[in-house]
Legacy VTK file of the C-alpha trace (Angstrom):
# vtk DataFile Version 3.0
C-alpha trace
ASCII
DATASET POLYDATA
POINTS 84 float
97.228 90.214 102.417
98.466 93.637 103.544
94.963 94.932 104.284
94.494 92.303 107.006
97.620 93.503 108.831
96.543 97.154 109.031
94.619 97.994 112.203
93.415 101.196 113.892
95.968 103.388 115.675
98.918 102.221 113.552
101.235 105.017 112.443
101.482 105.668 108.701
104.940 106.827 107.627
106.492 107.733 104.322
109.426 105.854 102.815
111.600 108.513 104.459
110.251 107.663 107.927
108.251 110.904 108.272
104.813 110.711 109.938
101.909 110.934 107.464
98.998 110.025 109.738
97.351 107.475 112.012
95.108 104.663 110.774
91.473 105.030 111.732
90.220 102.159 109.525
90.605 100.417 106.190
87.619 101.191 103.965
87.052 100.195 100.330
90.706 99.477 99.628
91.939 102.675 101.245
93.391 103.613 104.627
91.231 106.225 106.348
93.463 108.474 108.421
92.400 109.738 111.823
90.875 113.217 111.720
93.395 114.361 114.330
95.997 114.092 111.544
93.818 115.831 108.973
95.961 118.912 108.400
95.154 122.569 108.538
92.837 125.054 106.864
90.119 123.597 104.666
91.457 120.079 105.239
91.098 120.229 109.016
88.566 117.774 110.481
88.040 115.956 107.165
88.668 112.266 106.674
91.623 111.653 104.376
92.501 108.396 102.669
95.637 106.718 101.335
95.289 104.037 98.652
96.488 100.603 99.743
98.562 100.560 96.552
100.974 102.993 98.232
101.691 100.581 101.118
105.199 99.130 100.865
105.292 97.253 104.184
103.497 96.717 107.478
105.809 96.068 110.401
105.033 96.276 114.098
102.766 99.282 114.618
103.791 101.094 111.429
102.510 101.175 107.889
105.348 102.241 105.587
104.445 103.798 102.257
106.404 103.454 99.028
106.602 107.252 98.636
108.254 109.874 100.837
105.821 111.663 103.162
105.842 114.925 101.176
104.897 113.022 98.016
102.435 110.670 99.754
100.280 113.539 101.025
99.787 114.665 97.429
98.142 111.271 96.833
95.749 111.681 99.779
92.084 111.660 98.921
89.079 113.018 100.722
86.031 110.858 101.379
84.682 111.452 97.884
87.723 109.750 96.371
88.960 113.001 94.860
92.597 114.025 95.405
93.054 116.690 98.071
LINES 1 85
84 0 1 2 3 4 5 6 7 8 9 10 11 12 13 14 15 16 17 18 19 20 21 22 23 24 25 26 27 28 29 30 31 32 33 34 35 36 37 38 39 40 41 42 43 44 45 46 47 48 49 50 51 52 53 54 55 56 57 58 59 60 61 62 63 64 65 66 67 68 69 70 71 72 73 74 75 76 77 78 79 80 81 82 83
């Protein structure tokens, strides 16, 4: 199971290899990204989540998503489960 392979401090990258965030934890079927990668403005210092359904592969210390980074961030959710 992919969820078992994902651990804190792994890098999350898009299908294009671009950095999306750093894993803080896996919670309720979603990857919680570290707040240090939370973005700017109103998104700064908020927990953001990526659905495990977007994970294409876990290899070494990287979680590769099935979408390019620019597209993947549009799928990010805040703690409430609502899209950002």
